[in-house]
C-alpha positions in Angstrom: 0.0 0.0 0.0 1.4 3.4 -0.9 1.6 6.1 1.7 0.8 9.7 1.2 4.5 10.5 1.5 5.4 8.0 -1.2 2.8 9.5 -3.6 4.0 13.1 -2.9 7.6 12.0 -3.4 6.6 10.3 -6.7 4.8 13.4 -7.9 7.8 15.6 -6.9 10.2 13.4 -8.8 7.9 13.5 -11.9 7.8 17.3 -11.8 11.6 17.5 -11.4 11.9 15.1 -14.4 9.5 17.2 -16.5 11.4 20.4 -15.6 14.7 18.8 -16.6 13.2 17.6 -19.9 11.8 21.1 -20.6 15.2 22.7 -19.8 16.9 20.2 -22.2 14.4 20.9 -24.9 15.0 24.7 -24.6 18.8 24.1 -24.8 18.2 22.2 -28.0 16.1 25.0 -29.5 18.8 27.5 -28.5 21.4 25.4 -30.3 19.3 25.2 -33.4 18.7 29.0 -33.4 22.4 29.6 -32.9 23.2 27.3 -35.8 20.7 29.0 -38.0 21.9 32.5 -37.1 25.5 31.5 -37.8 24.5 29.9 -41.1 22.4 32.9 -42.1 25.2 35.4 -41.4 27.7 33.3 -43.4 25.3 33.0 -46.3 24.6 36.7 -46.3 28.4 37.5 -46.3 29.0 34.9 -49.0 26.2 36.4 -51.1 27.7 39.8 -50.9 31.1 38.4 -51.9 29.6 36.5 -54.8 27.7 39.6 -56.0 31.0 41.6 -55.9 32.7 38.8 -57.8 29.9 38.8 -60.4 30.2 42.5 -61.0 33.9 42.1 -61.7 33.5 39.3 -64.4 34.9 40.3 -67.7 33.8 37.4 -70.0 31.6 34.3 -70.2 34.5 31.9 -69.4 35.3 33.7 -66.2 31.6 33.7 -65.3 31.4 29.9 -65.8 34.5 29.4 -63.7 33.0 31.5 -60.9 29.7 29.7 -61.0 31.4 26.2 -61.0 33.5 27.2 -58.1 30.4 27.7 -56.0 29.0 24.1 -56.2 31.6 22.3 -54.1 31.7 24.8 -51.2 27.8 24.9 -51.3 27.6 21.1 -51.1 30.2 21.0 -48.3 28.4 23.7 -46.3 25.0 22.1 -46.8 26.5 18.8 -45.6 28.2 20.5 -42.6 24.9 22.3 -41.7 23.0 19.0 -41.9 25.6 17.3 -39.8 25.4 20.0 -37.1 21.6 19.9 -37.1 21.7 16.1 -36.9 24.2 16.2 -34.0 21.9 18.6 -32.1 18.9 16.4 -32.7 20.8 13.2 -31.9 22.1 14.6 -28.6 18.6 15.7 -27.6 17.2 12.3 -28.5 19.9 10.6 -26.5 19.1 12.8 -23.5 15.4 12.0 -23.7 16.1 8.3 -24.1 18.3 8.3 -21.1 15.7 10.0 -19.0 13.0 7.6 -20.2 15.2 4.6 -19.6 16.0 5.8 -16.1 12.4 6.4 -15.4 11.5 2.9 -16.7 14.2 1.3 -14.6 12.9 3.2 -11.5 9.3 2.2 -12.2 10.4 -1.4 -12.8 12.3 -1.5 -9.5 9.4 0.0 -7.5 6.9 -2.3 -9.1 9.1 -5.3 -8.4 9.4 -4.2 -4.7 5.6 -3.8 -4.6 5.1 -7.3 -6.0 7.7 -8.7 -3.5 5.9 -6.9 -0.6 2.6 -8.3 -1.7 4.2 -11.8 -2.0 5.5 -11.6 1.6 2.0 -10.6 2.9 0.1 -13.0 0.6 -2.1 -15.6 2.4 -1.0 -19.2 2.6 -1.8 -21.2 -0.5 -1.3 -18.3 -3.0 2.3 -19.2 -3.9 1.3 -20.2 -7.4 -0.4 -16.9 -8.1 2.6 -15.0 -6.7 4.9 -17.1 -8.9 2.8 -16.3 -12.0 2.8 -12.6 -11.1 6.6 -12.6 -10.6 7.0 -14.4 -13.9 4.8 -11.9 -15.7 6.9 -9.0 -14.2 10.1 -10.7 -15.3 8.8 -11.2 -18.8 7.7 -7.6 -19.0 11.1 -6.4 -17.9 12.8 -8.6 -20.5 10.5 -7.3 -23.2 11.2 -3.7 -22.3 14.9 -4.3 -22.3 14.6 -5.9 -25.8 12.7 -2.8 -27.1 15.3 -0.5 -25.6 18.0 -2.5 -27.3 16.2 -2.4 -30.7 15.7 1.3 -30.4 19.4 1.8 -29.7 20.3 -0.4 -32.7 17.9 1.5 -35.0 19.4 4.8 -33.9 22.9 3.6 -34.6 21.9 2.3 -38.0 20.1 5.7 -38.8 23.3 7.5 -37.8 25.4 5.3 -40.0 23.1 5.9 -43.0 23.0 9.6 -42.4 26.9 9.7 -42.4 26.9 7.7 -45.6 24.4 10.0 -47.3 26.3 13.1 -46.1 29.6 11.7 -47.5 28.0 10.8 -50.8 26.5 14.3 -51.2 29.8 15.9 -50.5 31.6 13.7 -53.0 28.9 14.4 -55.6 29.4 18.1 -55.0 33.2 17.8 -55.5 32.8 15.7 -58.6 30.3 18.2 -60.1 32.6 21.2 -59.3 35.5 19.4 -60.9 33.5 18.6 -64.1 32.3 22.1 -64.4 35.8 23.5 -63.9 37.1 21.2 -66.6 
C-alpha cells in the first residue's frame, strides 16, 4: 500500500523530471537557433562576396569558372549544416532516451518491490499466483529491455546511414565542381 509521503515523493520526482526535460528541450532549441543564425550570417556574407565577384566578371568563361567554383563549397556547407543539425537532434534524443530509460528502470524497481511486498504478505496457498505474477513482471522487464536495445540499434543504423548520405552528397558536389571547372 502506498503512503501519502510516497505519492507526494513520486509526484515531486515526476515534476523534477519534467522540468529537466523542458530545460533540455530549450537548450536544443537554443542550439538550433544559434546554428541557423551563424549559417544565415555566413550565407549573407558569401552572397555579398559573390555579388561583388559577379560584378567584376569580364567574359563568359570567367563567369562559368566563378559559378562552377560555387558548387563544391555549397555542397560541403550544406552537408556540414545538416551534420550539425543532426548532431543537435541526436544529442537531444539521447538525453530524452536516457531519462525515459532511467524512469522505466525506476518504475520497474518500484513495481518489483511492490510485488515482493505483496508476496510476503500473501495468504497461505497463494504461492502459485505469486509465482505467476513474478514471472509476468520478469517477462515484461525482458520485453522492455529488448525494445530499448532495438531502439538503440535502430538509432545507430540511422546515424550510419546519415553519415553515408552526407559523405556521398559531399563527394557528388566535389565531382560536379571538378567537371564544371574542366
